[in-house]
C-alpha positions, 0 to 999 in steps of 0.5 A: 545496528544491533538486532534489538535496536532494529527490532524496537525501531521496526516495531514502532514503524510497523505499528504506525503503518498498521494503524494507518492501514486499519484506519484507511485500508491502505498506506501500510507500505507508504508509511513503512517503506521509507523507514524500513529501508533505512534498517534493512536492504530494500530487497528484504524490506519489500517482501516483508512489507508485502507479507505484513500487508497481506495480514493487515488486509485480511484483518480489515476484510473481516469488517468490510466484505459486505461492501465489496463490488467484485464485478466492478473491480475484477478488471483491475485485479486481473490487470494488476496481476499481469503487471506484478512480474514486470514490477518484480523485474524492475525491483531487481534491475532498476535503481530503487530511488528512481522508482520511488522518486517517480511514484512519489511525485505522481502521488503528490501531484494527483493527491493535491489536485483532488484536495483542491477539488479538481476531481475528474470523474470517469463514467466507465469505471470498469474500463478505467480500472484497467490502467489503474490496476496495471500501474498498481501492480507494477508499483507493488511488485517493484516498491510495494506501493500498490495502494496509491493508484487505487486510493486516488482513483476511488477518491476521484470517483467519490466512493463512500467510506465503506465502499472505498475500504472494501474494494481496496482491501479485497484488491490488496489481498489478491495482489499480495498473495500473487506478489508473495508467490512471485517473490517465492519463485524469484528467490526473494523469500529468504530466511532473513525476510521470514525472520523480520516478518515474524519479529514485526507481526506483533506491532502490526497486529496492535496497530491495525486493530486500533486503526479498525476501531478508530474508523468508526468515529469518522464520517465519509467526508472526514475519511476522504480528506484524511485519506487524501492528506495521507496520500499526499504526505506519504508521497512527499515522504517517498520523494524525500526518501528517494532523494536521500534527504533523510 
C-alpha cells in the first residue's frame, strides 16, 4: 500500500474513532484497532492508538473534570498500572489474534447481558474497581483495549452520563501516560510509530471535537444505550477481526 493511500484510509479510521471517543469517552481503540492493524503491523498500531487516545482523553477531560470521583476510582487506577507491564509482555509474546478473540467475546457477552437488563450492581464499588482495573490494564498494554472493562462496569453500576465520561476519561489519561512510558522502555516507540501518529492527529482532532459537541444532545438513558450498543458492536468487530474474516 502506498503512503498516500495509507494516510487517507488511516485518516478516515482515526476520524471515526475520535468521534466515538469524543461522544462516549471510550471506544477509540475499539474502532481503530481492527482497521488500523490492516494497514500497519500491530506492534506499531498499538502504540499509535495509545498515543492518539491520550490526546483525545485530554481534550474530553477539559469538559468533564468537575464530575471526577477520584477517591472512588483510585484503586482501579493503581491496579491497572500494575497490570500494564504484563500486557506489554503479552503483546510481545502471545499471538495477537488470540488476545483479541478472548477480549472480544467477553465484551460481547457482558454487553448483551447489560442491554437485556441483566445488571449486577456491586455494593462495594471501591473494592470491585480492583479486578476491573487489572483487566483493563492488561488489555491496554497488550491490545490497547482498556475501555471496555471500565465502561461495562460503570454501565452496570448505572452511572449517569457526566460521571461515566469523567471517570473513564481521567482513568484513560493516567493509563495512557503509563502505557506510553512502558512502550518507550520496551523500544516500541519507533520512528515509524511517531510518523504515523503525526499523520493521523488531524483526523483525530476533527473527530473528537465533533463528538464532544454532539454529546450535549443526548440524555442519560440514550447515552447509556448508545454506549452499550457500541461496546457490543465493537466486541463483535474485534472477534471478526481476530478470526480473520475481514
